[in-house]
N, C-alpha and C positions, 0 to 999 in steps of 0.2 A: 600786943596781942590783937588780932583781928577777930571780932566776934559777930557772927550772924545769928540774930535772935528771932526765931520764928518768922523768917522772911518768906515772901512768896512774890511771884511775878505773873500777872495776868494781862494779856494783850488781846484786845478785841474779843473778849469772852473765852479766849484759849489760854489755858494754864501752861506757862513755860517752865516755871519753878513752883513745885508744891511746897507747902510749909516746911521750912528747913532751918535747923540750927547747926552751927559749926564754929569751932574755936581753933584758930591757927596761931601757934606761938612764934615769936621772933626767932630768927636764926634757923628756921626750918624750911625744908623743901617738901612741898605738898603736891601730889599728883592728883589731877581729876581724870579718872579713867572711865571711858564709856564710849559707846558707838556714836556715830553721827546723829545729831538731833536728840541726844540724851540730856542736854541742858548745860553742857560744859561752858560754852561761850556766854550763854545767858547769865550763868552764875558769876563768871569773871567780870562781866559788865556791871553787875550789881556791886561786886567788890571794889571795882575801880571808881564807881560814881558816875559812869556813863549812863546808867539807868537808875531810876529810883524804885525801890521795892513797893509792891502794892500793899503789902502788910509787913509788919515787923520793923526791927531796928538794926542798924549796923554801927558797931563801936570799934574804935581803934585806940589802943592804949587807954581805955576807959572813957574816951571822948565820943559822944554821939555824933557820927558823921553822916547819918541818914539824910539823903538828899543833897549833901554837899557836893558841888560839881568837881569833876576830876581835876580842873585847873588849880583847885585849892588843896589838893592832896599830894603827898609825895609818892606818886605812883608812876611806874614805868611799864610799858606794854610792848611786847614783840609778837607780831602775828605770823601766821603761815605765809602770807604774802608780805614779805619784808618791804619796808619803806625806807629809802634813803633820799637825800637831796642830790639830784644828778649833777648839778653845777658845782657842788662842793667837793673838795678832796676828801679822802677817807679821814684824814686828820680833822678837818673841819666838821665833818658829819659827826664824829665822835665827840668833838668839843662843843657842839651846838647847845646841848642842855646847860652846860656850865657857863657858857657865855651869856645865855638868857638869864641865868641866875646871878650874873654879875661877879663870878669868881675871878680872882686875879690871874694874870698871865702865867705865873710860875705854877700855881695850883692846876690850872688847865693843862699845861704841858706835862706836868708830872702824872696826872690821872689818865690823860690820853695815852701816854706811852706805857703806863702800867697795864691798862686794858688791852692795848694793842699787843703787848707781849703775851698776855694770858691767852689771847685768841689768835696768836700767830699772824698778826696783821702788820707788824713792824715794817716789812719790806714794801708795803703798799700804801703807806701813809700819804704819799704825795700823788697818788693816782686818784682818778674819779671812779665812782662806783660802776659806771657802765663799762669800764675797761676790766672789771673783775669777773671772776666766775660767780655762779649763783651762790656757792658756798661761802666765798669771800664776802659777798654782799650781805648774806645773812649774818655772818660773824660781825660785820660792821654795825648792823642793827643791834645785835646783842651787846656789843661794846658800848654803844650809845646808851643803852638801858642801864648798864653797869655803872657808868660814870655819873649818871644822874643822881646817884646816892639816894635812891628811893627807899622808902620804908616797906613798900609793897611792889614786887616785880611779878608781872603776869605774863606768862609765855603760852600763847595759844597755838599749839601744834607747830612750834617754830622750825622743826626739822623736816616737816612732811614733804617739802618740795626739793629736798637735797638728794644727791645720789647716795647709794648704800654706804660706800666707804666713808664719805664725809659724815653721814649720820652717825656711824659707829664711833668715829673720832670725837665728834662733839658730845655724844652721849657720855663718853668717858670723861671728857673735860668739864662738862657742866657741873657735876657734883663738887668738883674741886673748886671751881669758881664760886659756887654758892657758899661753900664752907668758909670763904674769906669775908663774907658779908653778914651783918646782923639783921638783914632784911628778911621779910617773909616772901618766899618764892612759891608761886602757884603755877604748875605746869600741866597743861591739858594735852591729852593724847588719847588715841583710839587703840593703841597697841599695848597689850599686857606685857610683852617682852621689854618694852621701853620703860614701863613703870618699875619692873623688877630691876633693870639695870640702873635706873636713877636712884632707887632706894627711898629713903625718907619715909613720908607718910603717903597713904593713898586713900582717896574717897572714890568708891565705885558709884557710878550714876546710871540710872535707867529711867527714861520717860519723865525727866524733870525731878527725880527724887534721888537723894543720897541714900544708898542702901546699906553702906557700911563705911566706917572710917577708922583708921588706925595705922600702925606701922605697916609698911608695904608688905614685908614678908609675912606678917601675921595675918593680914587680910587674904593673902594668897593661900597660906597654909590652912587657915581656919575660917572659911567663908561662913557668914552668919546665916545665909539663906541661899536658895537655889539661884535667885537672880544675881546675887553678888558672885557666886561661883561661876556662872555662865559669863558674866562680864569679864572675869579675870581668867579666861581660857581662850587660847589661840594656838592651834586649831580648836574648834568648838569642843565643849565639854561632852564626854560620853555619859549617857544616862540610861537607866533601865528601871521600869516599875517592877517591884517585887513584893512578896509577902514573907515576913519573917515568922517562922514557926520553930520554936526551940532553937536548935543549932543549925538550922538551914535557911537559905533564902530561896523562895520558890517563885516560879513563873508559870502560870497556866497549870498549876498542880504538880509541876515537875521541879525537883530541886536542881538549881543550876550552880549554886555556890554554897560553901559552908560559911557560917557566921564568923568573921575574924574576931580576935580577942577584944579589940577596942569597941566593937559593937555588941558584945555579948550581954551587956546590961540593959539594952533598950527593950522596951516591951514588944511582945508579939503584935503584928499588925502590918498595915500596908505602908510602904516607903518608896521613895525614889532614890535609887543608888546612883552616885556619880563618881567619875574618876577621870583623870587627865589623860590625853592621848599617849603621853610617854609612859603611862603605867600599864599599857597594853603592849605585849611584845610577842615575837615569834619564838623565843626561847625562854625557858623558865629562869627568871631573874633571881628568884629567892625560893627557898624551900616551902614557904607558905603560899606561893603563887598558885592560883587555881587554873586548870586547863578547861577551855571551852571550845566548841566547834563552831565555825562561822564560814561564810562564803564571801569571796572577794568581789568587789564592784569595780574598782579601778586602782591602779598604782600610780603615784606621782613622784617622780624623782626630782629632788631639789638639792643639787650638789652632793654633799656628803650625807644627806638624810633622805628618807623616803616617807611619804604619806600614803598609807595603805587604807583604803576605804573598804569596809566590810559590812555585811548584813548578819545580824543575829536575830532570827525571827523577824519581827517587823521593826526592829531597831536598826538604825544605821550609825556605825561608829567609825572613827578615824584613829589610826594607830601611827605614832611617830617613832620611827626606828632609825638608828644610825646605819649608814652604808646604803648601797644601791640594791634595791629589791624590786625586780620587775616581775610581778606575779600576774598571770593571765586572769582576766575577769571570769567569774563563775567557777572559781577554783575553791574546793573545800580545803580549809586550813585549820590547824590547831593553833589556838592563841592562848596566851597566859596573862591573867589579870593579877597584878600585884595587890592583893587584898588588904595589905597594910595601909593603903592609901584610899580605901573606899570611904566616902562620906554619905551618910544617910540623912535624907530630908523627909520630914513628916508631911501630912496632908496639907498643912498650912504653909509649906515651903521653907520652914525654918529648919536649920541644922539640928540634929540630935546630938548625942554624946560622941558621934563619929566626927573626928577631925583629921585633917591631913597633918600628920605629925612630923613628917620630914619633907624637906625640899629636895627635888631631884634635878 
């Protein structure tokens, strides 16, 4: 188990990681999800031993490794900018960590071919990296990390520079690869969809803080606070400030929605209501969905889906719908909110009894 105990990182008076505690179990895949500069890479560097925490301790399997250099740890890292030895063949690139560790020839050959098979590199073992595509080069770097037999494998946005098709293929393959190892895998990404596809556990990060950690689907369905909910939304989360009075949600003195059953027990008062873009639609998806009037800003067609940006009062929302919908700007439209998925956040930003009960 990897344990971060009240660690922080301050550089030149600037706090990169606020006081944080986190425990990661062996044999698990753990996603660090957050926007650029949220602290993902800084946290991974502390885990690896590339940097020493300003405060706190780091333990691995009960052993204090705080300040222990990366060379003395069983750690493998793969970066967004993949690194291979250009003069080596793919075979030798993958084999290099085992040769450094003094493994015998038979073990090296067996593990190289096993990793190459997993990552579909067998036909390229005799080629040099510069003769490969970007995706094949990245898979070579991943294979080298796998054969290192590390206890901790850190992947810092490893698929960001690959084309869409290859990213999708590798996203499907990686959980299978991870499942065969007893190592702790930590995968950093800016994409909520990638976290959902990978599964495992997810820690949402914002401005150097871990805002929530748990099973990926639970963090997505049940955000603990508004910051976590926004981090786990792409397109951006739709929000609106309301006042709950009895059975209604009011805005500017006018009732805009009825209170759904799962929010009926919260006290009257002011809240921020949030919902995902795919819980807003042009047609009534469910009998409990509520109709509202809005005005379109722009429609964006993305293959088989459309992103429709609308104004509701002074709020700007985005709706994600299947199919091609090219609606002119400044058009009045009727929209439907699936109120079963509304989440209510109090003045402190914490979620109330409202939780996202179903994945869509």
